[in-house]
C-alpha positions in Angstrom: 126.9 122.3 24.4 123.9 124.0 24.7 123.5 126.9 26.8 121.6 127.1 30.1 119.3 129.7 31.1 119.9 130.9 34.8 119.4 134.0 37.1 121.8 134.8 39.9 121.3 137.9 42.4 123.5 139.0 45.6 122.2 138.4 49.0 123.4 139.5 52.4 122.7 136.0 54.2 121.3 132.6 53.8 117.8 132.2 54.9 117.3 130.0 58.3 116.0 126.6 57.9 112.2 126.2 58.5 111.8 123.2 61.2 108.2 122.0 62.1 107.1 122.8 65.2 105.7 119.1 66.3 105.3 115.8 64.7 102.7 113.2 64.3 104.6 111.1 67.0 104.6 113.7 69.8 101.0 111.9 70.8 103.0 108.9 71.5 105.2 110.6 73.7 103.0 112.7 75.4 100.8 109.7 76.0 103.5 107.8 77.2 105.3 110.3 79.5 101.6 111.1 80.9 101.3 107.5 81.7 102.7 105.6 84.8 104.0 102.8 82.8 107.8 102.5 82.8 108.0 100.2 79.5 105.6 100.0 77.0 105.7 98.3 73.5 104.7 100.8 70.7 103.1 99.4 67.0 101.9 101.9 64.7 100.2 100.4 61.3 102.7 100.4 58.4 106.0 101.5 60.2 108.6 99.4 61.6 110.3 99.7 64.7 113.6 101.0 63.5 111.8 103.8 61.6 109.8 104.2 64.8 113.0 104.3 67.0 114.5 107.0 64.6 111.5 109.3 64.5 110.5 109.1 68.4 114.5 109.6 69.1 114.5 112.8 67.1 111.5 113.9 69.3 112.7 112.9 72.6 116.0 114.9 71.9 114.3 118.0 70.8 111.8 117.9 73.7 114.3 117.1 76.2 112.2 114.0 77.8 114.1 111.5 80.0 113.2 108.2 77.8 114.8 105.9 75.7 114.1 103.7 72.8 114.8 100.1 72.0 114.0 97.9 69.1 113.9 94.0 69.7 113.0 91.3 67.1 111.4 94.5 64.9 109.1 95.8 68.0 109.6 99.5 69.4 110.0 99.5 73.3 109.8 103.2 75.0 111.2 103.2 78.6 111.1 106.0 81.1 114.9 106.4 82.1 
């Protein structure tokens, strides 16, 4: 077997995880919440509805917004609740 070089140092605690302060999808939610429509269809070039749902749900939860997402036939819909 070959030997492995490594370095080990004692620490007091693990560092906290760094989170992004925002998302490129925040503009979608901001425009939707500022608008008067209760239900909209959202498309983003190169992204499918299920991917968008995942990303927007994360931002909706993080921001505490009263909105919900759904995907029908691969298309994302945003609805104010």
